[in-house]
Structures are given as C-alpha cells and as structure tokens.
BALOBA-1460 file (C-alpha; in Angstrom, 3 decimals):
// residues 299
<rec num="1" residu="m" x="0.119" y="-0.086" z="-0.086"/>
<rec num="2" residu="d" x="1.410" y="3.539" z="-0.921"/>
<rec num="3" residu="g" x="2.546" y="5.206" z="2.155"/>
<rec num="4" residu="a" x="1.753" y="8.649" z="0.718"/>
<rec num="5" residu="a" x="-1.750" y="7.661" z="0.186"/>
<rec num="6" residu="i" x="-2.125" y="6.384" z="3.736"/>
<rec num="7" residu="g" x="-0.779" y="9.612" z="5.162"/>
<rec num="8" residu="q" x="-3.148" y="11.520" z="3.233"/>
<rec num="9" residu="v" x="-6.149" y="9.450" z="4.636"/>
<rec num="10" residu="r" x="-4.892" y="9.913" z="8.023"/>
<rec num="11" residu="r" x="-4.645" y="13.710" z="7.405"/>
<rec num="12" residu="f" x="-8.141" y="14.074" z="6.019"/>
<rec num="13" residu="q" x="-9.596" y="12.011" z="9.056"/>
<rec num="14" residu="r" x="-7.824" y="14.349" z="11.453"/>
<rec num="15" residu="t" x="-9.192" y="17.604" z="9.794"/>
<rec num="16" residu="v" x="-12.873" y="16.070" z="9.357"/>
<rec num="17" residu="t" x="-13.081" y="14.917" z="12.929"/>
<rec num="18" residu="q" x="-11.776" y="18.427" z="14.239"/>
<rec num="19" residu="r" x="-13.994" y="20.375" z="11.675"/>
<rec num="20" residu="i" x="-17.274" y="18.466" z="12.612"/>
<rec num="21" residu="g" x="-16.470" y="18.703" z="16.541"/>
<rec num="22" residu="a" x="-16.347" y="14.817" z="16.934"/>
<rec num="23" residu="l" x="-13.443" y="15.469" z="19.380"/>
<rec num="24" residu="n" x="-15.615" y="17.497" z="21.799"/>
<rec num="25" residu="d" x="-17.544" y="15.948" z="24.600"/>
<rec num="26" residu="s" x="-20.331" y="18.258" z="23.892"/>
<rec num="27" residu="f" x="-21.424" y="17.712" z="20.225"/>
<rec num="28" residu="l" x="-23.291" y="20.743" z="18.929"/>
<rec num="29" residu="a" x="-23.249" y="22.042" z="22.387"/>
<rec num="30" residu="r" x="-25.791" y="19.609" z="23.554"/>
<rec num="31" residu="d" x="-24.165" y="18.164" z="26.413"/>
<rec num="32" residu="r" x="-23.547" y="14.753" z="24.814"/>
<rec num="33" residu="a" x="-20.952" y="13.239" z="22.569"/>
<rec num="34" residu="l" x="-21.153" y="12.471" z="18.939"/>
<rec num="35" residu="g" x="-21.712" y="8.926" z="19.442"/>
<rec num="36" residu="q" x="-24.930" y="9.491" z="21.528"/>
<rec num="37" residu="s" x="-26.320" y="12.122" z="19.170"/>
<rec num="38" residu="r" x="-25.800" y="9.838" z="16.188"/>
<rec num="39" residu="v" x="-27.729" y="6.974" z="17.793"/>
<rec num="40" residu="l" x="-30.398" y="9.298" z="18.868"/>
<rec num="41" residu="w" x="-30.805" y="10.660" z="15.237"/>
<rec num="42" residu="e" x="-30.617" y="7.097" z="13.884"/>
<rec num="43" residu="i" x="-33.396" y="5.805" z="16.026"/>
<rec num="44" residu="g" x="-35.813" y="8.482" z="14.155"/>
<rec num="45" residu="a" x="-39.418" y="9.268" z="14.666"/>
<rec num="46" residu="e" x="-40.563" y="5.775" z="14.205"/>
<rec num="47" residu="g" x="-38.238" y="3.871" z="16.365"/>
<rec num="48" residu="s" x="-35.574" y="1.333" z="15.298"/>
<rec num="49" residu="e" x="-34.697" y="-2.325" z="16.105"/>
<rec num="50" residu="v" x="-31.387" y="-2.542" z="18.080"/>
<rec num="51" residu="r" x="-29.955" y="-5.103" z="15.654"/>
<rec num="52" residu="v" x="-30.743" y="-2.779" z="12.758"/>
<rec num="53" residu="l" x="-29.115" y="0.152" z="14.588"/>
<rec num="54" residu="r" x="-26.114" y="-2.133" z="15.017"/>
<rec num="55" residu="t" x="-25.518" y="-3.060" z="11.423"/>
<rec num="56" residu="r" x="-26.211" y="0.312" z="10.219"/>
<rec num="57" residu="l" x="-23.624" y="2.058" z="12.212"/>
<rec num="58" residu="d" x="-21.150" y="-0.938" z="12.402"/>
<rec num="59" residu="l" x="-21.261" y="-0.779" z="16.216"/>
<rec num="60" residu="d" x="-20.145" y="-3.206" z="18.949"/>
<rec num="61" residu="s" x="-23.108" y="-4.705" z="20.590"/>
<rec num="62" residu="g" x="-21.849" y="-3.794" z="24.136"/>
<rec num="63" residu="y" x="-20.956" y="-0.384" z="23.217"/>
<rec num="64" residu="l" x="-24.243" y="0.335" z="21.533"/>
<rec num="65" residu="s" x="-25.895" y="-0.976" z="24.636"/>
<rec num="66" residu="r" x="-24.043" y="1.380" z="26.791"/>
<rec num="67" residu="l" x="-25.138" y="4.373" z="24.374"/>
<rec num="68" residu="l" x="-28.691" y="3.394" z="24.658"/>
<rec num="69" residu="r" x="-28.628" y="3.034" z="28.376"/>
<rec num="70" residu="s" x="-27.314" y="6.525" z="28.798"/>
<rec num="71" residu="l" x="-29.849" y="8.006" z="26.499"/>
<rec num="72" residu="e" x="-32.595" y="6.001" z="28.488"/>
<rec num="73" residu="a" x="-31.245" y="7.288" z="31.604"/>
<rec num="74" residu="d" x="-31.571" y="10.984" z="30.409"/>
<rec num="75" residu="g" x="-35.171" y="10.269" z="29.387"/>
<rec num="76" residu="l" x="-34.594" y="10.530" z="25.571"/>
<rec num="77" residu="v" x="-35.134" y="6.722" z="24.811"/>
<rec num="78" residu="v" x="-37.321" y="3.777" z="25.994"/>
<rec num="79" residu="m" x="-36.605" y="0.293" z="25.161"/>
<rec num="80" residu="d" x="-39.260" y="-2.111" z="24.010"/>
<rec num="81" residu="d" x="-38.257" y="-5.825" z="24.435"/>
<rec num="82" residu="g" x="-40.564" y="-7.158" z="21.900"/>
<rec num="83" residu="g" x="-43.338" y="-8.947" z="24.030"/>
<rec num="84" residu="s" x="-42.900" y="-12.567" z="23.885"/>
<rec num="85" residu="d" x="-39.688" y="-12.450" z="21.638"/>
<rec num="86" residu="g" x="-37.163" y="-11.043" z="23.885"/>
<rec num="87" residu="r" x="-34.576" y="-11.100" z="21.242"/>
<rec num="88" residu="v" x="-36.223" y="-8.204" z="19.273"/>
<rec num="89" residu="r" x="-35.562" y="-5.059" z="21.038"/>
<rec num="90" residu="t" x="-36.772" y="-1.853" z="19.818"/>
<rec num="91" residu="a" x="-35.635" y="1.571" z="20.823"/>
<rec num="92" residu="r" x="-38.059" y="4.482" z="20.508"/>
<rec num="93" residu="l" x="-37.799" y="8.018" z="21.238"/>
<rec num="94" residu="t" x="-39.669" y="9.598" z="24.100"/>
<rec num="95" residu="p" x="-41.389" y="13.028" z="23.481"/>
<rec num="96" residu="t" x="-38.505" y="14.641" z="24.987"/>
<rec num="97" residu="g" x="-36.280" y="12.678" z="22.691"/>
<rec num="98" residu="l" x="-38.136" y="13.584" z="19.683"/>
<rec num="99" residu="a" x="-37.690" y="17.425" z="20.629"/>
<rec num="100" residu="e" x="-34.055" y="16.857" z="21.048"/>
<rec num="101" residu="r" x="-33.725" y="15.109" z="17.532"/>
<rec num="102" residu="e" x="-35.310" y="18.035" z="16.075"/>
<rec num="103" residu="e" x="-32.990" y="20.471" z="17.766"/>
<rec num="104" residu="l" x="-30.045" y="18.308" z="16.588"/>
<rec num="105" residu="d" x="-31.375" y="18.571" z="12.874"/>
<rec num="106" residu="r" x="-31.459" y="22.305" z="13.239"/>
<rec num="107" residu="r" x="-27.995" y="22.603" z="14.780"/>
<rec num="108" residu="s" x="-26.673" y="20.231" z="12.246"/>
<rec num="109" residu="d" x="-28.054" y="22.293" z="9.483"/>
<rec num="110" residu="e" x="-26.340" y="25.489" z="11.045"/>
<rec num="111" residu="a" x="-23.050" y="23.558" z="11.470"/>
<rec num="112" residu="a" x="-23.227" y="22.470" z="7.713"/>
<rec num="113" residu="a" x="-23.875" y="26.132" z="6.881"/>
<rec num="114" residu="d" x="-21.109" y="27.416" z="8.932"/>
<rec num="115" residu="i" x="-18.751" y="25.242" z="6.825"/>
<rec num="116" residu="l" x="-19.928" y="26.429" z="3.699"/>
<rec num="117" residu="e" x="-20.302" y="30.254" z="4.552"/>
<rec num="118" residu="p" x="-16.724" y="31.255" z="4.358"/>
<rec num="119" residu="l" x="-16.198" y="29.858" z="1.043"/>
<rec num="120" residu="s" x="-16.808" y="31.374" z="-2.507"/>
<rec num="121" residu="d" x="-19.722" y="29.964" z="-4.619"/>
<rec num="122" residu="a" x="-17.145" y="28.060" z="-6.688"/>
<rec num="123" residu="q" x="-15.502" y="26.615" z="-3.499"/>
<rec num="124" residu="r" x="-18.742" y="25.554" z="-2.322"/>
<rec num="125" residu="d" x="-19.566" y="23.658" z="-5.502"/>
<rec num="126" residu="r" x="-16.264" y="22.014" z="-5.349"/>
<rec num="127" residu="l" x="-16.464" y="21.078" z="-1.707"/>
<rec num="128" residu="v" x="-20.042" y="19.565" z="-2.110"/>
<rec num="129" residu="a" x="-19.051" y="17.635" z="-5.199"/>
<rec num="130" residu="a" x="-15.905" y="16.306" z="-3.520"/>
<rec num="131" residu="m" x="-18.049" y="15.335" z="-0.526"/>
<rec num="132" residu="s" x="-20.380" y="13.367" z="-2.608"/>
<rec num="133" residu="e" x="-17.526" y="11.573" z="-4.272"/>
<rec num="134" residu="v" x="-15.882" y="10.817" z="-1.057"/>
<rec num="135" residu="e" x="-18.902" y="9.413" z="0.384"/>
<rec num="136" residu="r" x="-19.571" y="6.917" z="-2.449"/>
<rec num="137" residu="l" x="-15.912" y="5.876" z="-2.183"/>
<rec num="138" residu="l" x="-16.139" y="5.369" z="1.621"/>
<rec num="139" residu="l" x="-19.294" y="3.526" z="1.033"/>
<rec num="140" residu="a" x="-17.531" y="1.298" z="-1.589"/>
<rec num="141" residu="s" x="-14.584" y="0.669" z="0.710"/>
<rec num="142" residu="m" x="-17.227" y="-0.612" z="3.485"/>
<rec num="143" residu="i" x="-18.681" y="-3.306" z="1.164"/>
<rec num="144" residu="a" x="-17.398" y="-6.878" z="2.179"/>
<rec num="145" residu="i" x="-17.305" y="-9.826" z="-0.084"/>
<rec num="146" residu="d" x="-17.749" y="-13.404" z="1.216"/>
<rec num="147" residu="v" x="-18.454" y="-16.927" z="-0.119"/>
<rec num="148" residu="l" x="-21.824" y="-17.999" z="1.097"/>
<rec num="149" residu="d" x="-23.889" y="-21.012" z="0.992"/>
<rec num="150" residu="p" x="-26.659" y="-20.549" z="-1.873"/>
<rec num="151" residu="r" x="-29.368" y="-21.160" z="0.789"/>
<rec num="152" residu="h" x="-28.136" y="-18.240" z="3.086"/>
<rec num="153" residu="p" x="-30.884" y="-15.601" z="3.299"/>
<rec num="154" residu="g" x="-28.648" y="-13.124" z="1.658"/>
<rec num="155" residu="a" x="-27.571" y="-15.127" z="-1.010"/>
<rec num="156" residu="r" x="-31.493" y="-15.921" z="-1.649"/>
<rec num="157" residu="r" x="-32.196" y="-12.193" z="-1.876"/>
<rec num="158" residu="c" x="-29.396" y="-11.466" z="-4.316"/>
<rec num="159" residu="l" x="-30.162" y="-14.570" z="-6.615"/>
<rec num="160" residu="q" x="-34.147" y="-13.526" z="-6.605"/>
<rec num="161" residu="a" x="-33.082" y="-9.950" z="-7.476"/>
<rec num="162" residu="y" x="-30.934" y="-11.211" z="-10.469"/>
<rec num="163" residu="a" x="-33.823" y="-13.141" z="-11.815"/>
<rec num="164" residu="d" x="-36.270" y="-10.310" z="-11.223"/>
<rec num="165" residu="e" x="-33.987" y="-7.781" z="-12.996"/>
<rec num="166" residu="l" x="-33.533" y="-10.078" z="-15.884"/>
<rec num="167" residu="a" x="-37.246" y="-10.568" z="-16.156"/>
<rec num="168" residu="r" x="-37.678" y="-6.692" z="-16.456"/>
<rec num="169" residu="r" x="-34.948" y="-6.279" z="-18.849"/>
<rec num="170" residu="f" x="-34.947" y="-9.129" z="-21.258"/>
<rec num="171" residu="e" x="-37.023" y="-9.119" z="-24.286"/>
<rec num="172" residu="g" x="-39.888" y="-11.697" z="-23.553"/>
<rec num="173" residu="g" x="-38.740" y="-11.865" z="-19.915"/>
<rec num="174" residu="f" x="-36.494" y="-14.443" z="-18.147"/>
<rec num="175" residu="d" x="-37.362" y="-17.962" z="-16.951"/>
<rec num="176" residu="p" x="-34.321" y="-19.573" z="-14.904"/>
<rec num="177" residu="a" x="-35.801" y="-22.924" z="-15.851"/>
<rec num="178" residu="r" x="-34.980" y="-22.266" z="-19.485"/>
<rec num="179" residu="s" x="-31.431" y="-21.066" z="-18.696"/>
<rec num="180" residu="i" x="-28.363" y="-23.194" z="-18.295"/>
<rec num="181" residu="s" x="-28.447" y="-24.260" z="-14.626"/>
<rec num="182" residu="a" x="-26.833" y="-22.572" z="-11.630"/>
<rec num="183" residu="t" x="-28.452" y="-24.974" z="-8.975"/>
<rec num="184" residu="d" x="-27.639" y="-24.830" z="-5.172"/>
<rec num="185" residu="a" x="-25.395" y="-27.968" z="-5.525"/>
<rec num="186" residu="e" x="-23.492" y="-26.521" z="-8.435"/>
<rec num="187" residu="l" x="-22.771" y="-23.462" z="-6.437"/>
<rec num="188" residu="r" x="-21.116" y="-25.077" z="-3.410"/>
<rec num="189" residu="p" x="-17.527" y="-26.384" z="-3.005"/>
<rec num="190" residu="p" x="-16.135" y="-28.244" z="-4.666"/>
<rec num="191" residu="a" x="-18.611" y="-27.869" z="-7.501"/>
<rec num="192" residu="g" x="-18.540" y="-24.067" z="-7.350"/>
<rec num="193" residu="m" x="-19.123" y="-21.126" z="-5.249"/>
<rec num="194" residu="l" x="-21.129" y="-18.120" z="-4.595"/>
<rec num="195" residu="l" x="-19.663" y="-14.763" z="-3.573"/>
<rec num="196" residu="v" x="-21.967" y="-12.310" z="-2.014"/>
<rec num="197" residu="a" x="-21.284" y="-8.621" z="-1.336"/>
<rec num="198" residu="a" x="-22.760" y="-6.998" z="1.771"/>
<rec num="199" residu="l" x="-22.983" y="-3.085" z="2.777"/>
<rec num="200" residu="h" x="-24.006" y="-2.872" z="6.407"/>
<rec num="201" residu="a" x="-24.979" y="-6.643" z="6.465"/>
<rec num="202" residu="e" x="-27.353" y="-6.021" z="3.697"/>
<rec num="203" residu="p" x="-26.586" y="-8.056" z="0.382"/>
<rec num="204" residu="v" x="-25.961" y="-5.784" z="-2.529"/>
<rec num="205" residu="g" x="-24.307" y="-7.968" z="-5.147"/>
<rec num="206" residu="c" x="-23.259" y="-11.373" z="-6.207"/>
<rec num="207" residu="v" x="-21.251" y="-13.580" z="-8.678"/>
<rec num="208" residu="a" x="-21.197" y="-17.291" z="-9.022"/>
<rec num="209" residu="l" x="-18.603" y="-19.851" z="-10.338"/>
<rec num="210" residu="k" x="-19.225" y="-23.367" z="-11.756"/>
<rec num="211" residu="l" x="-15.937" y="-24.884" z="-11.782"/>
<rec num="212" residu="h" x="-14.950" y="-27.646" z="-14.109"/>
<rec num="213" residu="p" x="-11.610" y="-28.947" z="-12.747"/>
<rec num="214" residu="e" x="-11.054" y="-31.592" z="-15.296"/>
<rec num="215" residu="a" x="-11.150" y="-29.140" z="-18.014"/>
<rec num="216" residu="g" x="-9.168" y="-26.354" z="-16.167"/>
<rec num="217" residu="s" x="-12.074" y="-24.001" z="-16.827"/>
<rec num="218" residu="a" x="-15.058" y="-22.342" z="-15.021"/>
<rec num="219" residu="e" x="-18.148" y="-20.453" z="-15.792"/>
<rec num="220" residu="i" x="-19.136" y="-17.082" z="-14.316"/>
<rec num="221" residu="k" x="-22.877" y="-17.258" z="-13.482"/>
<rec num="222" residu="r" x="-25.314" y="-14.942" z="-11.549"/>
<rec num="223" residu="m" x="-23.660" y="-11.689" z="-11.939"/>
<rec num="224" residu="w" x="-25.725" y="-9.074" z="-10.095"/>
<rec num="225" residu="v" x="-25.141" y="-5.698" z="-8.496"/>
<rec num="226" residu="d" x="-27.845" y="-3.632" z="-6.728"/>
<rec num="227" residu="p" x="-28.758" y="-0.507" z="-8.380"/>
<rec num="228" residu="a" x="-28.198" y="1.437" z="-5.319"/>
<rec num="229" residu="v" x="-24.493" y="0.919" z="-5.364"/>
<rec num="230" residu="r" x="-23.782" y="0.938" z="-9.000"/>
<rec num="231" residu="g" x="-20.987" y="3.090" z="-10.160"/>
<rec num="232" residu="m" x="-19.031" y="2.248" z="-7.152"/>
<rec num="233" residu="g" x="-16.722" y="-0.395" z="-8.956"/>
<rec num="234" residu="l" x="-18.426" y="-3.375" z="-7.192"/>
<rec num="235" residu="g" x="-19.165" y="-5.219" z="-10.628"/>
<rec num="236" residu="r" x="-15.523" y="-4.856" z="-11.389"/>
<rec num="237" residu="r" x="-14.370" y="-6.132" z="-7.853"/>
<rec num="238" residu="l" x="-16.857" y="-9.076" z="-7.834"/>
<rec num="239" residu="l" x="-15.543" y="-10.223" z="-11.180"/>
<rec num="240" residu="a" x="-11.779" y="-9.923" z="-9.897"/>
<rec num="241" residu="e" x="-12.697" y="-11.744" z="-6.797"/>
<rec num="242" residu="a" x="-14.321" y="-14.611" z="-8.780"/>
<rec num="243" residu="e" x="-11.095" y="-14.669" z="-11.140"/>
<rec num="244" residu="g" x="-8.948" y="-14.859" z="-8.051"/>
<rec num="245" residu="k" x="-11.033" y="-17.667" z="-6.579"/>
<rec num="246" residu="a" x="-10.983" y="-19.611" z="-9.899"/>
<rec num="247" residu="a" x="-7.244" y="-19.058" z="-10.251"/>
<rec num="248" residu="a" x="-6.704" y="-20.642" z="-6.733"/>
<rec num="249" residu="q" x="-8.611" y="-23.588" z="-7.779"/>
<rec num="250" residu="g" x="-6.442" y="-24.138" z="-10.901"/>
<rec num="251" residu="v" x="-8.616" y="-22.563" z="-13.361"/>
<rec num="252" residu="r" x="-6.901" y="-21.328" z="-16.598"/>
<rec num="253" residu="t" x="-9.924" y="-20.420" z="-18.632"/>
<rec num="254" residu="l" x="-13.163" y="-18.426" z="-17.460"/>
<rec num="255" residu="r" x="-16.216" y="-18.238" z="-19.688"/>
<rec num="256" residu="l" x="-19.337" y="-16.494" z="-19.497"/>
<rec num="257" residu="e" x="-22.270" y="-15.623" z="-21.587"/>
<rec num="258" residu="t" x="-24.662" y="-12.528" z="-21.520"/>
<rec num="259" residu="n" x="-27.536" y="-11.002" z="-23.097"/>
<rec num="260" residu="r" x="-27.408" y="-7.916" z="-25.294"/>
<rec num="261" residu="a" x="-29.778" y="-5.967" z="-23.113"/>
<rec num="262" residu="l" x="-27.167" y="-5.776" z="-20.387"/>
<rec num="263" residu="t" x="-24.987" y="-3.277" z="-22.002"/>
<rec num="264" residu="e" x="-23.049" y="-2.347" z="-18.847"/>
<rec num="265" residu="a" x="-22.131" y="-5.974" z="-18.245"/>
<rec num="266" residu="v" x="-20.827" y="-6.365" z="-21.883"/>
<rec num="267" residu="a" x="-18.645" y="-3.089" z="-21.205"/>
<rec num="268" residu="l" x="-17.425" y="-4.381" z="-17.950"/>
<rec num="269" residu="y" x="-16.256" y="-7.932" z="-19.570"/>
<rec num="270" residu="r" x="-14.679" y="-6.331" z="-22.397"/>
<rec num="271" residu="a" x="-12.911" y="-3.734" z="-20.098"/>
<rec num="272" residu="s" x="-11.766" y="-6.492" z="-17.976"/>
<rec num="273" residu="g" x="-9.785" y="-8.582" z="-20.535"/>
<rec num="274" residu="y" x="-12.522" y="-10.964" z="-21.719"/>
<rec num="275" residu="r" x="-12.585" y="-11.547" z="-25.539"/>
<rec num="276" residu="e" x="-15.548" y="-12.344" z="-27.486"/>
<rec num="277" residu="v" x="-15.624" y="-15.884" z="-28.890"/>
<rec num="278" residu="a" x="-17.921" y="-18.012" z="-30.990"/>
<rec num="279" residu="a" x="-20.850" y="-19.683" z="-29.072"/>
<rec num="280" residu="f" x="-19.898" y="-22.375" z="-26.673"/>
<rec num="281" residu="s" x="-23.190" y="-23.259" z="-24.991"/>
<rec num="282" residu="d" x="-26.798" y="-23.365" z="-25.995"/>
<rec num="283" residu="e" x="-27.867" y="-20.614" z="-23.400"/>
<rec num="284" residu="p" x="-31.152" y="-19.351" z="-24.915"/>
<rec num="285" residu="y" x="-30.768" y="-15.880" z="-23.541"/>
<rec num="286" residu="a" x="-27.083" y="-15.286" z="-24.703"/>
<rec num="287" residu="h" x="-26.196" y="-12.915" z="-27.436"/>
<rec num="288" residu="h" x="-22.477" y="-12.773" z="-26.467"/>
<rec num="289" residu="w" x="-19.903" y="-15.418" z="-25.387"/>
<rec num="290" residu="f" x="-16.727" y="-14.295" z="-23.585"/>
<rec num="291" residu="e" x="-13.684" y="-16.127" z="-22.248"/>
<rec num="292" residu="k" x="-10.469" y="-14.946" z="-20.505"/>
<rec num="293" residu="r" x="-7.106" y="-16.797" z="-19.780"/>
<rec num="294" residu="l" x="-6.143" y="-16.587" z="-16.215"/>
<rec num="295" residu="p" x="-2.443" y="-16.258" z="-15.145"/>
<rec num="296" residu="r" x="-1.099" y="-19.107" z="-12.955"/>
<rec num="297" residu="p" x="-0.971" y="-18.253" z="-9.223"/>
<rec num="298" residu="g" x="2.204" y="-16.554" z="-8.425"/>
<rec num="299" residu="g" x="3.030" y="-16.421" z="-12.431"/>
C-alpha cells in the first residue's frame, strides 16, 4: 500500500474530526458526545430495532448497549423488549427525545452552513461535489465480499433480485428454468461457489462460479449488483474476486455468456480483458460469449 496515500487518508480524518466537532465531549453544544447524538438521530421518529441500529452503524453490541442506556437514563429513549420474543428489542424516542432530535437537526444544518459560508460559490460547489464523491468511495470501501452457501438468506435475496431484474430487462422476460443451470449444488464447493457482497450487513451484489477442474475451466454465473451501489466499482471488484477464487482452484480459462440488453455488463467484461468468442453453449438468453485466460497463481 502506498505510504503517501495512507498519510493523506490520516490527514483527512484528522481534519474532518476536528472540523465537525467529533473531538468535543459536547457535540453541537448539547451536553452529549457525537456517538450518543448519532444513535439518537438514527433511531428516528418511528423507532428502530437494536440489531438494525447495530448493523447500520457498524457498532459493537456492548458499546451500542451503553449508548442506549445513557440515552434512556436521560429520558430520551425507551426500550421495547418485543413482548414474547425478547430477542427483538426496539429503541423508541420519548417526546423529549423527539424534541431533542429536532434540535439536533436544526443545529446540524447550522453547522453545515457554517462550513460553507466562508467559501466562495465556486469553492462551495467544489466542496459539495468532493464530499459526494468521498461519500460514495467510503461506502465502496465498506462493502465486504464473502463466499456464502446458496441457501443463506442474503444469497437467496441476491439470486432472486438477479432473476427479477433479468425478467424486467430481457425482451420476452426471463425464466431460470430455461437457462443453463446454476443450482445450489453447483454453487457449493467443490462444484462451485457463490460470492455475495454486503454493505451494512445487507446484500448488494453477487457472482457465482461453476468449476470444471477436469477441463481447467470455470463459468461465471449470476452476476448482479444492486442499483443502489452501481457506479462504485463493485461489478469489477466482484469479477476480480471470482477470477482470484477460480485461479486458486487451478482454473486457466473463465467463460461466460450474456444478453445484449445488459450493455453495462458487456462493457465491463470487455474492459476486464474478456474476449468475445464463438458460442460455446446453447444458453437461450445469450447473444455474447466471452472467455479469459487466467495467469497461474504466482506467475
């Protein structure tokens, strides 16, 4: 990793934490630290399940419990233990908590305006555009990719979303039963694997491999990225992860087919070094067939 880049990231973090007041015990002059204020804001007017808060904020369960207890002691939050199912705990704002959240919103707007006010119009536009880009890049850096069993709930959600999108975009729809198979058994080791990307513990993309070790080849299947995170480079990252997993299994040739309606997928494959070849399958939904030779591990 580039040492200069790491140094710039650390300088950016120091500047941001100082400018937004994260170093102060009293965030926005409300007699509580930033962590408490953020949890109060995230609970929202409708309340929130504690497990949702934990995943959304990437907080340790013990630390979140301490934050909630402090807000509860201040009369800002009440905890609902979910009746018969004590595992489902929900945090709700009291009337005092709702009023405090509104005040936090007002002061947060003022703090944002205070950052922008000293700048010229051109500088404001540059800063806001840069913040938007940084936000998207930070979100991209928070996406984790793991191999999951095809029956995992997150995996099922991705595979269903994949089928639903193809049904909307393909002329004449999409019926998985007519397509070349990618069954659960084919997507489990040693026959294959399914990689699932998640952001804040929510699935946002997937790609599958069907391995053919006897031929030294594999097929890329079920490539999908949630529209909410497109443009963050996740498709290219999923593809690279699949290539790495395939190479580690001794695969030398990766193959895939795709439909002409998926123009962004076609562009991604070409930009990633896949070359278009003659049809090598009887996939009824395919218009393009691609393959890529993988380098040997360590080569």
